[in-house]
N, C-alpha and C positions, 0 to 999 in steps of 0.2 A: 716023430714029425707031427702027429695029430695033437700032441700036447703043445707043441710050439704054436700051431695055428690057433688052438683054443685060448692059450694065454695071450697071444698077440691080439686076438679079437677082443678079449676082455680089457686089455690095456688101451687099445684103440678107442673102444667105446667110452672108457673113462676120460681119456684125453679129449675126445671130441665133444664131450659134455662140458668139460671144465675149462678148456682153452678157447680163445677167440678165433675159431676156424673161419676162414673166408668162404662164404657159401654162394658167392656170385657165380651163376652158371657159365657166363662168358669167360670169366677169369679161370674157372676150373677147366674149361675146354682148352684154353691156351696152354695151361700147365700140362694137361694130359698129352697134348700134341708134341710138346718139346721133350717130354720124358720118355715117350713111347719108344723111340729108336734105341735108347739105352736099356730099357726094361726088356726089349726083345732079345738081348744078349744073355739073359740069365739062364742058368742051367736048371733052375728050380721052377719048373713049369707047373708043379703041383700047387704053387702059391697063387692066390688072387691078390695082385699088387694094387695098392691104393696110394695116391699121393695127395697131400693136403698142404695148404698154405696157412700159416698162423699169422694173424694180424698183429705182429709185434715188430718194432723197429730194431730190436736187438738182433745182431747177426748170429744166427745159429741154425742148425739142422740136426735132426736125429732120426733114428730108425727103430721101429718096434718089431719084434719077431713076428713072423707070419706074413711079411711083405707090406708093412705100413710105413710110409716115408713121410716126414714132415719137414717143411722148409719155412723158416721165418721170412716174412716180407722183407725185413732188413737185409737178409742174405741175398735175396734176388735183386734188390736194388743196389747192392754193393758190387754186383757183377757188371762189367762193362760189355761183355760179349757172351754169346750163347755157349761157346766152348768152355768158358770159365765156370758157368753154372753147371754145365754138363759134367764137369770134373767132380764137383761136390755131389751131384746126383749119383754118379757112378760109385763114389766113395761110400755113400750111405747105403746104396744097394749092396755093396760088397759086405758090409757088416751083417746084413740079413743073409746073403748067400752063404757066407762063411760061418753063420750061426753065432757070431760074437754077442749079439744082443741077447740071445737065448741063454748063453753062458752067464752073462751078467745077471739076468733074472734069477737064475738058479743060485748063484752066489749070494745075491742080496736077500733072497727069500730065506736062505739058510742062516744068514747073519741077522735077519730081522731088522735091517736098516733101511733108511730111505731118505729122500730129499723131496722138497716140494716141487712139483712141475712148474709152478709159477716162478719160483726163484730161479730155476735154471733157464727157462725160456725167456722170461722178462729181463733177466740179468740183474735183478734187484729183489729186495724183500717187498712183497705186495702190500698195498695199503689195506685199510680195514675192509672196504667194500670188495676189493679184489680177493682178499684172503677168504672172505666168506664164500666167494664163488669158485676159488681155485685151491681150496684146502684139500689136496689129495697127495698121496705118497706114491712115488714111482722111482725110487732110487735104483732099482734094477735096470731101468731103461737108460738112466742118465749117468750111471757110474762111469768113472774115468776109464776110457779104453787104455789097454796096455800099448806100449810102443810097438810091440810085435803085431797087435791087432791093427793098429793104424797103418803100419807098413804093408801088411797083407791086404788091407782094404784099398790102399792107394794102388797097389800092383794090380788088384782085380779091376779097379776103375780104368787103368791104362788099357787093360785088355778089352773091356767093354767098349771104350771109346774107339779103339782101333778097329774092332769088329764092326762098329757102326759107321766108320768113315769120318769120325769127328777128330779134329786136331787134339791129341792128348796133352800137348804142352799147355793147353788152357788151364788144366788143373794146377800146374806149377805157377802160372801167372796169378791164379786166384789165391793161392797160398801166399804169394808175395803181397797181393793186395790186402789180405787179412792181417799179415804181419805189420804192414804200414799203417793200417787202420788201428791196430792195437797200440802202436806207438803214439798215435794222435789222440785216441779216445779209448782207453782200456775198458771203460765201463760198457761200451757199446758191443764188446765182443768177448767179454770174460766168460760168458756161458759156453761159447764154442771152444775156447781153449781149456776150459775146465773139464770138458768131456772128450776133447780131441787134442791131446798133447802135441805140441809143435816143436820138436827138437831141432837144433840148428841144421842138422843134416837131412831133414825130411824132404826139402825141395830137391836137394842133390840126389836123393834116392829116387825121387820121381823121374828125374832125367836119366838116371842109370837104368831104370825099368824101361823107359822109352827106347833107349839104345839096345836093350836086350830083347824087346818084343818085336817079332817079325812084322814088318810093315808100318810100325809106329813112326819111325824116323821120317819116312816119306810123307806121312800125314802132317808133320809139323810144317810142311810147306804147302801141301795140296789139300789137306783135310778141311772139313766143314768147320767154319768158325762162327757163322751167323745163321740165324733162323728167323723167318718172319713171325713165327709164333712167339719167339722170345721178345721181339720188338713190340708185338701186340700186348703181351703180358705186362711189360714194363709200362706201356701207356695206360692200360686199364688199372694197374695198381696205383699209378699217379693220380687217378681220379677217384680212387676208392677212399672212403672215410679213414682218417688217420686213427691210430690207436690212441687210447686215453693217455694224458700226460702221466709221468711216473709218480707224481705226488698225489694222485687220486686213489 
């Protein structure tokens, strides 16, 4: 456990130096407010969880061992409702809870392989200026999750959302939104699908998990779907400076 925390802290420090993390206090407060009900459901109370927003229009999210969660601005803006974003938050939290990210790190370190953080998060090869600022290796963090890992994290997310009183079907709707976005503009979301495979039956499996989870079905009718903090976060991000164009 201590190794996981130390490695996660090391990677998080690297990421937050190299990537365009949004540092606006008001935006961070809104993000913390909406993620807290989900984080409260973790069994891993030994971790100090942190949540950050990356100023990138590419739709993506990722988790670093030790309790560090990152959500691209593009993902937040792609969500229409709080329960949809909450589903992805729960999913990324599941990867940490179940130690999937730690397992990736160990495999990648053994193989001595890696990919650029910028390429995965920006969804493209960075330009010269960006490359100088973002030239770091983190393949262990962003390696493609297995189908079993994705399913297990989805199921964990349904459990977290149900325990928090949030409509768990929002996660299925968010996946449908991502699939539709991928059909319209694959370049905007290729990073997410590169690290989070989306087989045809994944949404169906989420619904199956909802039916099997005590209390979850009722929440699809009565669970929380909206949150004032989510609306405030969307408004604040709408006023925040846009990321640099992809050709810079």
